[in-house]
ChimeraX commands (.cxc) that place a marker at each C-alpha (Angstrom):
marker #1 position -3.55,3.59,-34.16 radius 0.5
marker #1 position -0.40,4.72,-34.90 radius 0.5
marker #1 position 2.64,3.30,-36.11 radius 0.5
marker #1 position 4.88,5.01,-33.89 radius 0.5
marker #1 position 7.71,2.40,-32.40 radius 0.5
marker #1 position 10.13,3.46,-29.91 radius 0.5
marker #1 position 13.36,1.29,-29.18 radius 0.5
marker #1 position 15.10,2.07,-26.04 radius 0.5
marker #1 position 16.38,0.16,-23.15 radius 0.5
marker #1 position 14.26,-0.03,-20.09 radius 0.5
marker #1 position 15.07,2.81,-18.26 radius 0.5
marker #1 position 14.15,6.44,-17.73 radius 0.5
marker #1 position 16.41,8.57,-19.98 radius 0.5
marker #1 position 16.69,9.76,-23.63 radius 0.5
marker #1 position 13.28,9.01,-24.85 radius 0.5
marker #1 position 11.36,9.72,-21.93 radius 0.5
marker #1 position 10.84,13.60,-23.31 radius 0.5
marker #1 position 9.63,11.54,-26.89 radius 0.5
marker #1 position 7.21,9.40,-24.58 radius 0.5
marker #1 position 5.68,12.31,-22.85 radius 0.5
marker #1 position 4.96,14.33,-26.00 radius 0.5
marker #1 position 3.28,11.42,-27.63 radius 0.5
marker #1 position 1.33,10.72,-24.95 radius 0.5
marker #1 position 0.50,14.46,-24.42 radius 0.5
marker #1 position -0.92,14.40,-27.97 radius 0.5
marker #1 position -3.02,10.88,-27.00 radius 0.5
marker #1 position -0.81,8.91,-29.23 radius 0.5
marker #1 position 0.01,5.22,-28.57 radius 0.5
marker #1 position 3.33,3.66,-29.85 radius 0.5
marker #1 position 5.07,0.04,-29.62 radius 0.5
marker #1 position 7.74,-0.23,-27.40 radius 0.5
marker #1 position 11.22,-2.29,-28.35 radius 0.5
marker #1 position 12.67,-2.86,-25.15 radius 0.5
marker #1 position 16.55,-4.02,-25.68 radius 0.5
marker #1 position 16.94,-5.29,-22.21 radius 0.5
marker #1 position 20.57,-5.66,-21.66 radius 0.5
marker #1 position 23.75,-4.05,-22.87 radius 0.5
marker #1 position 24.96,-7.55,-24.39 radius 0.5
marker #1 position 21.73,-7.47,-26.19 radius 0.5
marker #1 position 22.41,-3.97,-27.52 radius 0.5
marker #1 position 25.53,-4.90,-28.43 radius 0.5
marker #1 position 24.82,-8.33,-30.53 radius 0.5
marker #1 position 21.62,-6.52,-32.18 radius 0.5
marker #1 position 20.91,-5.76,-35.68 radius 0.5
marker #1 position 19.49,-2.55,-34.64 radius 0.5
marker #1 position 22.67,-1.41,-33.43 radius 0.5
marker #1 position 24.16,-2.39,-36.84 radius 0.5
marker #1 position 20.84,-0.23,-38.56 radius 0.5
marker #1 position 21.10,2.78,-36.35 radius 0.5
marker #1 position 22.89,5.70,-37.51 radius 0.5
marker #1 position 25.57,6.40,-35.01 radius 0.5
marker #1 position 25.35,3.41,-33.12 radius 0.5
marker #1 position 23.01,4.72,-29.94 radius 0.5
marker #1 position 19.23,4.94,-28.82 radius 0.5
marker #1 position 16.57,5.59,-28.76 radius 0.5
marker #1 position 15.10,4.70,-32.33 radius 0.5
marker #1 position 12.10,5.96,-33.20 radius 0.5
marker #1 position 9.64,4.59,-36.50 radius 0.5
marker #1 position 7.13,6.58,-37.89 radius 0.5
marker #1 position 5.41,3.72,-40.70 radius 0.5
marker #1 position 8.50,3.09,-42.92 radius 0.5
marker #1 position 10.75,5.95,-41.49 radius 0.5
marker #1 position 13.23,5.47,-39.16 radius 0.5
marker #1 position 15.13,8.06,-37.11 radius 0.5
marker #1 position 17.72,8.38,-34.26 radius 0.5
marker #1 position 19.11,11.11,-32.07 radius 0.5
marker #1 position 16.89,12.08,-29.32 radius 0.5
marker #1 position 16.45,15.76,-29.87 radius 0.5
marker #1 position 16.39,15.18,-34.10 radius 0.5
marker #1 position 13.35,13.22,-32.78 radius 0.5
marker #1 position 11.71,15.45,-30.65 radius 0.5
marker #1 position 12.03,18.15,-33.47 radius 0.5
marker #1 position 10.55,15.71,-35.71 radius 0.5
marker #1 position 7.63,15.04,-33.41 radius 0.5
marker #1 position 7.17,18.93,-32.54 radius 0.5
marker #1 position 7.04,20.03,-36.44 radius 0.5
marker #1 position 4.28,16.95,-36.63 radius 0.5
marker #1 position 2.18,17.86,-34.41 radius 0.5
marker #1 position 2.73,22.01,-34.23 radius 0.5
marker #1 position 4.38,22.10,-31.26 radius 0.5
marker #1 position 7.98,24.14,-32.47 radius 0.5
marker #1 position 6.30,27.89,-31.95 radius 0.5
marker #1 position 4.43,29.96,-34.41 radius 0.5
marker #1 position 7.13,31.32,-37.04 radius 0.5
marker #1 position 11.07,30.94,-37.28 radius 0.5
marker #1 position 12.03,33.32,-34.44 radius 0.5
marker #1 position 10.15,31.16,-31.91 radius 0.5
marker #1 position 11.64,27.82,-33.25 radius 0.5
marker #1 position 14.83,29.35,-33.06 radius 0.5
marker #1 position 14.34,30.30,-29.33 radius 0.5
marker #1 position 12.50,26.86,-28.42 radius 0.5
marker #1 position 16.15,25.43,-29.97 radius 0.5
marker #1 position 17.84,27.71,-27.77 radius 0.5
marker #1 position 16.28,26.15,-25.18 radius 0.5
marker #1 position 16.81,22.55,-26.02 radius 0.5
marker #1 position 20.58,23.49,-26.34 radius 0.5
marker #1 position 20.54,24.97,-22.86 radius 0.5
marker #1 position 18.85,21.55,-21.60 radius 0.5
marker #1 position 21.73,19.45,-23.02 radius 0.5
marker #1 position 24.17,21.66,-21.45 radius 0.5
marker #1 position 22.76,21.26,-17.69 radius 0.5
marker #1 position 22.24,17.16,-18.89 radius 0.5
marker #1 position 25.90,17.12,-19.99 radius 0.5
marker #1 position 27.33,18.94,-16.81 radius 0.5
marker #1 position 24.79,16.26,-14.71 radius 0.5
marker #1 position 26.48,12.89,-16.62 radius 0.5
marker #1 position 29.93,14.57,-16.13 radius 0.5
marker #1 position 29.25,14.63,-12.47 radius 0.5
marker #1 position 27.72,11.16,-11.84 radius 0.5
marker #1 position 30.20,9.19,-14.53 radius 0.5
marker #1 position 33.25,11.02,-13.81 radius 0.5
marker #1 position 33.39,12.90,-10.09 radius 0.5
marker #1 position 29.85,11.97,-8.27 radius 0.5
marker #1 position 31.34,12.00,-4.79 radius 0.5
marker #1 position 33.78,15.16,-4.87 radius 0.5
marker #1 position 31.55,16.86,-7.49 radius 0.5
marker #1 position 28.21,16.69,-5.92 radius 0.5
marker #1 position 28.14,19.19,-3.85 radius 0.5
marker #1 position 29.40,21.80,-6.56 radius 0.5
marker #1 position 26.73,20.49,-8.71 radius 0.5
marker #1 position 24.05,20.49,-6.20 radius 0.5
marker #1 position 25.22,24.44,-5.63 radius 0.5
marker #1 position 25.02,25.32,-9.40 radius 0.5
marker #1 position 21.80,23.56,-10.18 radius 0.5
marker #1 position 19.57,26.46,-8.83 radius 0.5
marker #1 position 21.71,28.82,-11.02 radius 0.5
marker #1 position 21.50,26.77,-13.81 radius 0.5
marker #1 position 17.62,26.32,-13.36 radius 0.5
marker #1 position 17.52,30.13,-13.08 radius 0.5
marker #1 position 18.69,30.98,-16.80 radius 0.5
marker #1 position 15.64,29.17,-18.03 radius 0.5
marker #1 position 13.45,30.93,-15.29 radius 0.5
marker #1 position 15.03,34.32,-16.78 radius 0.5
marker #1 position 13.77,33.78,-20.65 radius 0.5
marker #1 position 10.22,32.61,-19.07 radius 0.5
marker #1 position 9.82,35.88,-18.07 radius 0.5
marker #1 position 10.84,37.91,-20.80 radius 0.5
marker #1 position 7.66,36.22,-22.62 radius 0.5
marker #1 position 5.06,38.38,-21.24 radius 0.5
marker #1 position 6.32,38.15,-17.86 radius 0.5
marker #1 position 6.16,34.34,-17.72 radius 0.5
marker #1 position 2.08,34.25,-17.65 radius 0.5
marker #1 position 2.00,32.29,-21.01 radius 0.5
marker #1 position 4.52,29.33,-22.57 radius 0.5
marker #1 position 8.50,29.41,-22.27 radius 0.5
marker #1 position 8.36,30.53,-26.12 radius 0.5
marker #1 position 5.30,32.35,-27.81 radius 0.5
marker #1 position 1.88,31.46,-26.75 radius 0.5
marker #1 position 1.45,27.92,-27.17 radius 0.5
marker #1 position 2.73,24.58,-26.12 radius 0.5
marker #1 position 6.41,23.36,-27.44 radius 0.5
marker #1 position 8.43,20.61,-27.24 radius 0.5
marker #1 position 10.90,22.34,-25.11 radius 0.5
marker #1 position 8.51,21.40,-22.07 radius 0.5
marker #1 position 8.73,17.78,-22.14 radius 0.5
marker #1 position 12.35,18.31,-22.21 radius 0.5
marker #1 position 12.79,20.05,-19.30 radius 0.5
marker #1 position 9.73,18.49,-17.29 radius 0.5
marker #1 position 11.73,14.94,-18.34 radius 0.5
marker #1 position 15.04,16.27,-17.01 radius 0.5
marker #1 position 14.54,18.18,-13.76 radius 0.5
marker #1 position 12.75,15.21,-11.68 radius 0.5
marker #1 position 15.84,12.75,-13.21 radius 0.5
marker #1 position 18.26,15.29,-11.65 radius 0.5
marker #1 position 16.22,15.62,-8.56 radius 0.5
marker #1 position 16.11,11.71,-7.74 radius 0.5
marker #1 position 19.83,11.46,-8.78 radius 0.5
marker #1 position 21.10,14.18,-6.60 radius 0.5
marker #1 position 18.77,13.92,-3.77 radius 0.5
marker #1 position 18.04,10.01,-3.96 radius 0.5
marker #1 position 16.89,9.48,-0.19 radius 0.5
marker #1 position 14.46,12.80,-0.68 radius 0.5
marker #1 position 11.15,12.18,-2.11 radius 0.5
marker #1 position 10.67,13.89,-5.06 radius 0.5
marker #1 position 7.61,16.69,-4.62 radius 0.5
marker #1 position 4.92,15.52,-6.78 radius 0.5
marker #1 position 3.45,18.27,-8.54 radius 0.5
marker #1 position 1.49,18.66,-11.46 radius 0.5
marker #1 position 2.79,20.40,-14.27 radius 0.5
marker #1 position 0.97,22.41,-17.01 radius 0.5
marker #1 position 2.70,22.98,-19.85 radius 0.5
marker #1 position 1.85,26.80,-19.96 radius 0.5
marker #1 position 2.07,27.20,-16.08 radius 0.5
marker #1 position 2.89,30.76,-14.99 radius 0.5
marker #1 position 5.64,29.68,-12.87 radius 0.5
marker #1 position 6.91,26.02,-14.36 radius 0.5
marker #1 position 10.62,26.43,-13.49 radius 0.5
marker #1 position 9.73,28.00,-10.64 radius 0.5
marker #1 position 8.33,24.98,-9.38 radius 0.5
marker #1 position 10.97,22.94,-10.73 radius 0.5
marker #1 position 13.60,24.88,-8.92 radius 0.5
marker #1 position 11.93,24.48,-5.45 radius 0.5
marker #1 position 12.62,20.92,-6.01 radius 0.5
marker #1 position 16.33,20.97,-6.20 radius 0.5
marker #1 position 16.54,22.69,-2.74 radius 0.5
marker link #1:1,2 radius 0.2
marker link #1:2,3 radius 0.2
marker link #1:3,4 radius 0.2
marker link #1:4,5 radius 0.2
marker link #1:5,6 radius 0.2
marker link #1:6,7 radius 0.2
marker link #1:7,8 radius 0.2
marker link #1:8,9 radius 0.2
marker link #1:9,10 radius 0.2
marker link #1:10,11 radius 0.2
marker link #1:11,12 radius 0.2
marker link #1:12,13 radius 0.2
marker link #1:13,14 radius 0.2
marker link #1:14,15 radius 0.2
marker link #1:15,16 radius 0.2
marker link #1:16,17 radius 0.2
marker link #1:17,18 radius 0.2
marker link #1:18,19 radius 0.2
marker link #1:19,20 radius 0.2
marker link #1:20,21 radius 0.2
marker link #1:21,22 radius 0.2
marker link #1:22,23 radius 0.2
marker link #1:23,24 radius 0.2
marker link #1:24,25 radius 0.2
marker link #1:25,26 radius 0.2
marker link #1:26,27 radius 0.2
marker link #1:27,28 radius 0.2
marker link #1:28,29 radius 0.2
marker link #1:29,30 radius 0.2
marker link #1:30,31 radius 0.2
marker link #1:31,32 radius 0.2
marker link #1:32,33 radius 0.2
marker link #1:33,34 radius 0.2
marker link #1:34,35 radius 0.2
marker link #1:35,36 radius 0.2
marker link #1:36,37 radius 0.2
marker link #1:37,38 radius 0.2
marker link #1:38,39 radius 0.2
marker link #1:39,40 radius 0.2
marker link #1:40,41 radius 0.2
marker link #1:41,42 radius 0.2
marker link #1:42,43 radius 0.2
marker link #1:43,44 radius 0.2
marker link #1:44,45 radius 0.2
marker link #1:45,46 radius 0.2
marker link #1:46,47 radius 0.2
marker link #1:47,48 radius 0.2
marker link #1:48,49 radius 0.2
marker link #1:49,50 radius 0.2
marker link #1:50,51 radius 0.2
marker link #1:51,52 radius 0.2
marker link #1:52,53 radius 0.2
marker link #1:53,54 radius 0.2
marker link #1:54,55 radius 0.2
marker link #1:55,56 radius 0.2
marker link #1:56,57 radius 0.2
marker link #1:57,58 radius 0.2
marker link #1:58,59 radius 0.2
marker link #1:59,60 radius 0.2
marker link #1:60,61 radius 0.2
marker link #1:61,62 radius 0.2
marker link #1:62,63 radius 0.2
marker link #1:63,64 radius 0.2
marker link #1:64,65 radius 0.2
marker link #1:65,66 radius 0.2
marker link #1:66,67 radius 0.2
marker link #1:67,68 radius 0.2
marker link #1:68,69 radius 0.2
marker link #1:69,70 radius 0.2
marker link #1:70,71 radius 0.2
marker link #1:71,72 radius 0.2
marker link #1:72,73 radius 0.2
marker link #1:73,74 radius 0.2
marker link #1:74,75 radius 0.2
marker link #1:75,76 radius 0.2
marker link #1:76,77 radius 0.2
marker link #1:77,78 radius 0.2
marker link #1:78,79 radius 0.2
marker link #1:79,80 radius 0.2
marker link #1:80,81 radius 0.2
marker link #1:81,82 radius 0.2
marker link #1:82,83 radius 0.2
marker link #1:83,84 radius 0.2
marker link #1:84,85 radius 0.2
marker link #1:85,86 radius 0.2
marker link #1:86,87 radius 0.2
marker link #1:87,88 radius 0.2
marker link #1:88,89 radius 0.2
marker link #1:89,90 radius 0.2
marker link #1:90,91 radius 0.2
marker link #1:91,92 radius 0.2
marker link #1:92,93 radius 0.2
marker link #1:93,94 radius 0.2
marker link #1:94,95 radius 0.2
marker link #1:95,96 radius 0.2
marker link #1:96,97 radius 0.2
marker link #1:97,98 radius 0.2
marker link #1:98,99 radius 0.2
marker link #1:99,100 radius 0.2
marker link #1:100,101 radius 0.2
marker link #1:101,102 radius 0.2
marker link #1:102,103 radius 0.2
marker link #1:103,104 radius 0.2
marker link #1:104,105 radius 0.2
marker link #1:105,106 radius 0.2
marker link #1:106,107 radius 0.2
marker link #1:107,108 radius 0.2
marker link #1:108,109 radius 0.2
marker link #1:109,110 radius 0.2
marker link #1:110,111 radius 0.2
marker link #1:111,112 radius 0.2
marker link #1:112,113 radius 0.2
marker link #1:113,114 radius 0.2
marker link #1:114,115 radius 0.2
marker link #1:115,116 radius 0.2
marker link #1:116,117 radius 0.2
marker link #1:117,118 radius 0.2
marker link #1:118,119 radius 0.2
marker link #1:119,120 radius 0.2
marker link #1:120,121 radius 0.2
marker link #1:121,122 radius 0.2
marker link #1:122,123 radius 0.2
marker link #1:123,124 radius 0.2
marker link #1:124,125 radius 0.2
marker link #1:125,126 radius 0.2
marker link #1:126,127 radius 0.2
marker link #1:127,128 radius 0.2
marker link #1:128,129 radius 0.2
marker link #1:129,130 radius 0.2
marker link #1:130,131 radius 0.2
marker link #1:131,132 radius 0.2
marker link #1:132,133 radius 0.2
marker link #1:133,134 radius 0.2
marker link #1:134,135 radius 0.2
marker link #1:135,136 radius 0.2
marker link #1:136,137 radius 0.2
marker link #1:137,138 radius 0.2
marker link #1:138,139 radius 0.2
marker link #1:139,140 radius 0.2
marker link #1:140,141 radius 0.2
marker link #1:141,142 radius 0.2
marker link #1:142,143 radius 0.2
marker link #1:143,144 radius 0.2
marker link #1:144,145 radius 0.2
marker link #1:145,146 radius 0.2
marker link #1:146,147 radius 0.2
marker link #1:147,148 radius 0.2
marker link #1:148,149 radius 0.2
marker link #1:149,150 radius 0.2
marker link #1:150,151 radius 0.2
marker link #1:151,152 radius 0.2
marker link #1:152,153 radius 0.2
marker link #1:153,154 radius 0.2
marker link #1:154,155 radius 0.2
marker link #1:155,156 radius 0.2
marker link #1:156,157 radius 0.2
marker link #1:157,158 radius 0.2
marker link #1:158,159 radius 0.2
marker link #1:159,160 radius 0.2
marker link #1:160,161 radius 0.2
marker link #1:161,162 radius 0.2
marker link #1:162,163 radius 0.2
marker link #1:163,164 radius 0.2
marker link #1:164,165 radius 0.2
marker link #1:165,166 radius 0.2
marker link #1:166,167 radius 0.2
marker link #1:167,168 radius 0.2
marker link #1:168,169 radius 0.2
marker link #1:169,170 radius 0.2
marker link #1:170,171 radius 0.2
marker link #1:171,172 radius 0.2
marker link #1:172,173 radius 0.2
marker link #1:173,174 radius 0.2
marker link #1:174,175 radius 0.2
marker link #1:175,176 radius 0.2
marker link #1:176,177 radius 0.2
marker link #1:177,178 radius 0.2
marker link #1:178,179 radius 0.2
marker link #1:179,180 radius 0.2
marker link #1:180,181 radius 0.2
marker link #1:181,182 radius 0.2
marker link #1:182,183 radius 0.2
marker link #1:183,184 radius 0.2
marker link #1:184,185 radius 0.2
marker link #1:185,186 radius 0.2
marker link #1:186,187 radius 0.2
marker link #1:187,188 radius 0.2
marker link #1:188,189 radius 0.2
marker link #1:189,190 radius 0.2
marker link #1:190,191 radius 0.2
marker link #1:191,192 radius 0.2
marker link #1:192,193 radius 0.2
marker link #1:193,194 radius 0.2
marker link #1:194,195 radius 0.2
view
């Protein structure tokens, strides 16, 4: 039994990749669910959190915040951060690329959904193609995204793209595709979900 605890709201979002990574590693965790914004606003957890944000993650007596920092912590803990400093840097670069995509998505959702949706949908394949190009630079896409072993990035991209699909195409049924972390064409499959 692990001593992991995740504190988050009862929704998909910033901790989905964390849960996917832990599950893939055979880990269990306790859920500390903040059920409403009013509960969050008045909670001691908010006052104690480093930046007043969730998710929060606890490993024994160590508690931290910020989803990407949590992912990197777990990646180091479970050897999912590449085989050397250059691979780790490339994994961080891919992570930052997903963050750029996520910020464009959030901007569209919260500030310009009705007018911005069509342009966002048009740009989505191009955005995902950047990741695919990087994949195919690594032994022509025959191994993982970076190096030859699974990295934390795969959990981030696999938790982000379906969320984009569900939001941008709410009336379409999302294709149920089993993705392996070292699939030959994971982003081709993910990109095809957006057409």
